[in-house]
Structure formats: structure tokens, C-alpha cells
C-alpha positions in Angstrom: 9.0 15.8 -8.8 11.9 17.0 -7.0 14.1 15.1 -4.6 13.3 16.9 -1.7 9.5 16.1 -2.4 10.4 12.5 -3.0 12.3 12.4 0.4 9.7 14.0 2.3 6.9 11.6 1.1 9.6 8.3 1.9 10.2 10.0 5.6 6.6 10.4 6.2 5.9 6.7 5.2 9.3 5.5 7.7 10.6 3.8 4.2 7.5 1.4 3.8 5.2 1.1 1.4 1.9 2.7 2.6 -0.2 -0.4 1.1 1.3 -3.7 1.9 4.0 -2.1 4.4 7.3 -3.8 2.6 10.2 -2.3 3.9 12.2 0.0 1.1 15.4 -1.3 2.5 14.8 -4.9 0.8 13.5 -4.3 -2.8 14.1 -5.3 -5.8 13.7 -2.0 -7.3 13.3 1.4 -6.7 10.1 2.8 -5.1 7.6 4.8 -6.6 5.8 7.9 -5.2 2.5 7.1 -6.3 -0.4 9.5 -6.9 -3.1 8.5 -4.5 -5.8 10.3 -6.4 -4.4 9.6 -10.3 -3.1 12.7 -12.1 -4.8 10.8 -15.2 -8.0 11.9 -13.2 -7.0 15.2 -12.1 -4.8 14.5 -9.0 -2.1 17.0 -8.3 1.9 16.8 -7.1 0.4 18.1 -3.5 2.1 16.0 -0.5 -1.3 15.3 0.7 -2.1 13.2 -2.7 1.5 11.3 -2.8 2.4 7.9 -1.5 5.5 5.8 -1.0 4.6 2.7 -2.5 6.6 -0.3 -3.7 6.3 -1.0 -7.8 3.8 -3.9 -7.3 1.4 -2.3 -5.4 1.7 1.0 -7.9 1.3 -1.3 -10.5 -1.8 -3.0 -9.3 -3.6 -0.2 -8.1 -2.4 2.1 -11.3 -5.5 4.6 -11.9 -7.8 3.1 -9.4 -10.0 4.6 -6.7 -12.3 1.9 -6.1 -12.6 -1.7 -6.0 -14.8 -4.6 -4.9 -15.3 -6.1 -1.3 -15.5 -9.6 -2.0 -17.6 -9.9 1.3 -20.6 -7.8 0.3 -20.0 -7.5 -3.7 -20.2 -4.0 -3.3 -17.8 -1.2 -5.1 -16.1 1.0 -2.5 -13.1 3.3 -1.9 -9.5 2.1 -1.8 -7.7 3.0 1.4 -6.3 6.6 1.1 -2.8 6.5 3.0 -3.6 10.7 4.0 -6.9 10.3 4.8 -6.9 6.9 6.7 -5.3 4.9 9.3 -3.7 1.8 8.2 -4.8 -0.1 11.4 -8.6 0.8 11.1 -8.5 -1.1 7.7 -5.8 -4.1 7.9 -4.9 -6.1 10.3 -2.2 -9.2 10.3 -2.8 -12.6 10.7 -2.0 -14.7 13.5 1.3 -15.9 11.9 1.9 -11.9 10.5 2.2 -13.2 6.6 -1.2 -12.3 5.6 -2.8 -8.9 5.5 -6.3 -9.3 6.7 -9.2 -6.6 5.9 -11.1 -5.0 8.9 -13.3 -2.8 6.6 -14.9 -2.8 3.1 -12.0 -0.6 2.2 -9.5 -3.0 3.7 -11.1 -6.2 1.5 -11.2 -4.2 -1.8 -7.6 -2.8 -1.2 -6.3 -6.4 -0.5 -7.8 -7.6 -3.6 -7.3 -5.0 -5.9 -3.4 -4.5 -5.0 -2.8 -8.1 -4.3 -1.6 -7.3 -1.0 -1.3 -11.3 -0.3 0.4 -12.1 -3.3 2.6 -15.1 -3.2 6.2 -13.7 -3.2 5.3 -11.1 -1.0 4.5 -13.4 1.6 7.6 -15.3 0.9 9.7 -12.1 1.9 7.5 -11.7 5.0 8.6 -14.9 6.1 12.2 -13.7 5.6 11.7 -10.4 6.8 10.1 -12.0 9.9 12.9 -13.9 10.8 14.9 -11.1 10.4 12.9 -9.0 12.7 11.9 -6.2 10.1 8.4 -7.3 9.8 5.5 -6.3 10.9 
């Protein structure tokens, strides 16, 4: 992947993971350019198939395209940052520390990508103090 392609993906995401919304300014490691539709399943390198992702979200998603909605038990598609709007599928809890699913896709994505993992919630607490979250 070219540096310009990586930069375009980051710029489009405004420097935040397109799943958990964590800013890449404060990170423990480099962010990944994630293949929304994985290469192992026929996905390509087009900008429409690439998302800016923290390494944790990228690792938890892996090659998955679907997850289980914990409310209904149904298998549903995971959130697709190019085709869907984050705010339609997710919102923040009142204290802005927990990602809450608005839809089956949102709930399944939260579970699959572990968007409310404890280290991330601790980081959100600090980011909130620094006025960098949400």
C-alpha cells in the first residue's frame, strides 16, 4: 500500500479509528489500514474498501463480516464505515464512555470488535478530561 493511499484513508477518518473512534494522536502503536471486506475473502485495495483502524479493533474484526446481535441472537452484518454512518448504528452512553448500539449491526459490531473493552474505556476517561473525546 502506498504512503499516499494510507494518508488518504487516515485523512478521511480524521485521524480516528472508524470503529471505536479512538484518536490516533494518542496510541500505543501504529494504526492499521483495515480491509473492510478482507483480502482473504476477495476484498481489494480500493479506497472504498479501506478503513482507518486501531490495532485492537482491526485484530478483533480480523476477517469477519458478520457478528451476533446479543439482543435477538441473529447473525447480522458488521458495521461498514464506507456504506454506513457511525451515528446511525452507535451512540454514546450518558457519561460518553460506553458505545451503545442503536441497531442490530451496531450491537453485533460492539460485541465482535469489543468496542467497550476496559482499557479503551479507561483511555476514554482520560481523553474526556483532555477534551479529546468524544
